[in-house]
C-alpha positions, -999 to 999 in steps of 0.1 A, spaced: 0 0 0 10 36 -5 20 58 24 0 89 32 16 115 55 -6 137 78 9 163 102 -13 172 132 -12 187 166 -42 165 179 -47 187 210 -84 188 201 -99 160 179 -129 174 161 -151 161 131 -127 179 106 -97 159 118 -116 126 118 -127 134 82 -91 141 70 -78 110 86 -105 89 70 -98 105 36 -61 97 40 -69 60 49 -88 57 15 -56 64 -2 -31 42 17 -16 36 51 -19 67 73 15 79 87 7 107 112 36 131 120 25 143 155 40 177 162 60 178 194 56 205 221 87 223 208 75 222 172 41 238 182 53 263 209 70 286 184 38 291 164 10 283 188 3 281 224 16 250 241 -10 222 238 -31 214 268 -22 177 264 14 165 265 29 148 235 26 113 251 -11 120 258 -18 133 223 1 103 208 -21 78 228 -52 95 214 -41 94 178 -28 58 180 -63 48 192 -79 61 159 -89 32 137 -76 46 104 -41 55 117 -14 30 109 16 47 125 25 77 146 60 94 144 72 126 160 74 157 139 101 177 156 98 209 136 69 231 125 79 225 90 69 192 73 100 190 51 124 171 74 98 143 79 90 142 43 126 138 34 130 112 61 100 90 54 94 96 17 56 92 17 38 86 -16 14 114 -6 8 141 19 -27 152 28 -38 185 42 -68 207 45 -71 234 19 -71 260 46 -33 264 43 -35 284 10 -34 316 31 -20 327 64 12 316 82 11 281 65 10 294 29 49 294 27 49 259 41 25 248 15 48 260 -13 77 241 3 57 209 6 47 210 -32 84 216 -42 97 188 -20 70 163 -29 77 170 -66 114 162 -59 103 129 -43 79 120 -70 50 122 -46 16 139 -46 -1 166 -25 -37 160 -17 -58 189 -5 -91 181 12 -118 209 15 -119 224 49 -148 210 70 -174 237 72 -187 247 106 -155 238 123 -134 267 139 -103 255 157 -96 289 171 -131 291 185 -125 256 201 -94 268 217 -111 300 230 -139 279 245 -113 256 262 -95 287 276 -128 301 288 -134 270 309 -101 277 326 -76 252 339 -68 231 370 -40 237 396 -24 203 384 -24 212 347 -12 248 354 16 236 377 31 212 352 32 237 323 63 255 332 86 225 331 70 216 297 77 251 283 113 250 294 117 217 276 99 229 245 112 265 239 146 281 235 136 308 260 104 311 282 90 347 282 76 357 316 58 391 324 50 406 358 13 405 368 0 424 398 -38 421 393 -64 402 375 -65 428 347 -27 427 342 -30 389 342 -56 391 314 -31 411 293 -5 385 296 -30 357 290 -44 371 257 -18 394 241 -1 380 210 15 395 180 24 379 145 60 383 134 79 366 105 92 338 127 58 330 143 34 342 169 49 359 199 31 357 233 40 357 270 44 322 283 35 329 319 34 354 348 57 366 375 40 373 408 64 400 421 67 411 458 79 445 446 48 452 424 25 436 449 38 460 476 40 490 454 4 485 442 -6 487 478 14 518 484 38 498 508 76 494 508 93 463 493 104 449 527 83 419 529 56 440 547 29 424 528 24 389 543 19 357 523 -18 354 532 -25 389 516 -3 381 486 -21 348 480 -55 366 482 -43 389 454 -27 360 435 -61 342 436 -76 370 415 -50 362 388 -55 324 390 -92 328 386 -91 346 352 -59 331 336 -45 297 327 -8 303 321 19 292 346 29 315 375 62 319 391 60 334 426 85 358 441 91 344 476 116 370 487 139 353 512 115 325 519 116 332 557 129 306 581 129 270 568 101 260 591 79 287 575 91 281 540 78 246 539 42 259 544 48 284 516 58 256 492 28 235 501 4 264 497 18 275 464 19 240 451 -17 233 462 -29 264 443 -12 254 411 17 278 411 46 264 391 76 277 409 89 298 439 120 319 436 138 326 469 168 350 474 199 343 495 196 373 517 187 376 554 174 403 577 152 432 567 148 430 529 163 458 508 152 458 471 181 445 450 181 473 425 195 496 452 226 474 450 254 484 473 237 518 480 221 500 510 236 472 531 227 438 516 232 409 539 238 375 522 226 345 540 253 319 551 257 293 525 248 264 547 216 282 561 203 288 526 210 252 514 191 240 544 161 262 534 162 247 499 164 211 511 135 217 535 113 231 508 122 202 484 112 177 511 79 195 518 66 195 481 42 168 470 45 168 432 77 164 411 66 193 388 68 221 414 101 240 412 122 258 439 146 282 422 175 298 441 181 336 434 217 347 438 224 381 452 262 379 453 266 405 425 239 428 441 259 428 473 292 438 455 307 403 456 323 385 426 312 360 400 332 335 418 312 339 449 280 336 429 291 305 411 301 289 445 267 295 459 250 283 427 268 250 427 259 245 464 223 254 459 219 229 430 235 203 452 210 210 478 181 204 453 174 237 437 155 231 404 169 262 389 191 293 394 184 329 390 213 353 388 206 390 396 225 422 388 220 459 386 249 465 363 237 479 328 265 463 308 254 427 316 289 415 314 289 400 348 257 381 340 272 368 308 303 356 326 283 339 352 261 321 326 291 309 306 308 295 337 276 280 352 269 262 319 303 245 320 291 228 352 254 223 344 240 221 309 204 213 319 196 231 350 173 260 342 189 294 343 166 324 348 176 360 340 158 394 349 171 420 324 157 451 342 190 471 340 208 453 312 177 456 290 195 463 257 199 425 252 173 406 232 157 373 243 178 355 216 210 370 229 202 360 265 193 325 253 226 323 236 243 329 270 223 299 284 192 315 297 161 294 298 136 319 313 135 356 309 114 376 334 102 411 328 98 418 365 78 451 369 70 466 336 32 466 337 31 483 370 57 509 360 37 516 328 5 519 346 16 547 370 25 573 344 -7 566 325 -28 571 356 -9 601 366 -13 618 332 -51 612 333 -54 626 368 -34 657 359 -56 662 328 -88 663 350 -72 688 374 -60 711 347 -92 712 328 -116 707 357 -135 682 336 -129 648 322 -133 654 284 -97 659 277 -88 628 296 -109 606 274 -82 605 247 -58 590 274 -84 563 284 -96 531 271 -133 532 262 -154 519 290 -172 496 266 -139 480 255 -127 474 291 -160 458 300 -158 435 271 -123 426 282 -135 410 314 -149 375 310 -185 371 318 -194 408 315 -219 402 287 
């Protein structure tokens, strides 16, 4: 029998997919190229189901003969590898981001002496609407918690933006832009102690207790589905940190980052302008170990944040601490600096990667913001966190609108600075 190649993501199996699989089976043995998480993540949101779960579903379909991984968005590598007699696809790829892929498929199949079969798109099926419906249902703590590790495995760099309210969470959840290399979106959210404190008009000195912070975090959890990394400040004493870990894990938070400082917290961006007290190495290692023993799932991550460079110490000191923290069970390392050049961060990343190739490395380029995500990834970064930008952007906008009202003694001129009330109402789920 002839071999018919069919590429699919198979996150949602709807009648259109069943139809195209059946049409393929009428022409020969169906070889499904199932896109991996990494192949999908560059162009679409990470699938709700893991690759193994999706593979199990597709293999159970009566008309499918064999399932193989498609490691890239492009069909070409698998077409050259398996040399099918035919490839089948819905005719909806004539326009949009797949139109260039269609041209390449026709060219390669002609080289192979094969055939391209286009099946009319099944009317009444809207995959985008399906995905929006699933998103509107929400997620579960278990699914959300696991997503961060999947993203790290699937993407060259995971893009995280600060969220301090349900509304800012919705921006991160929904915003996406189309670029030549695919669709760009934020992969998850950073629950920052700085922005949590600032939004309440309080100093960033751990004055906002974890109970209050979790109440605010719940507002974000209720209206979003993307993974959340929690800023745990110093983590407190080990006996308290274990309860923080269990609480975050139970709520579906993917990771907590704790910094190796002690005493009254001083924000790291002040650097050596204020006295920064680093925790003794053994003490912080004990805290990490206690947290790891307390967690219930394997997916939850405890990430150690290094403050050596902030305290004016050397890269050698930061590296010594990083190696000790990984040895104590830390699932990742975040290195922090207030230097604008970024050279100290680059050196640390290079030297850390000599020791550990696979331990996640997190960067926060607030001061060294001239570097692109691709450049940071080339240093060895897995996650880039934009730690406070939405709150910093909101204050000037609110201040300008308030000044306009004061200056003109009416709200007419401020309207140009504001989002229409109808638009903001429609932004909130369940308003209509």
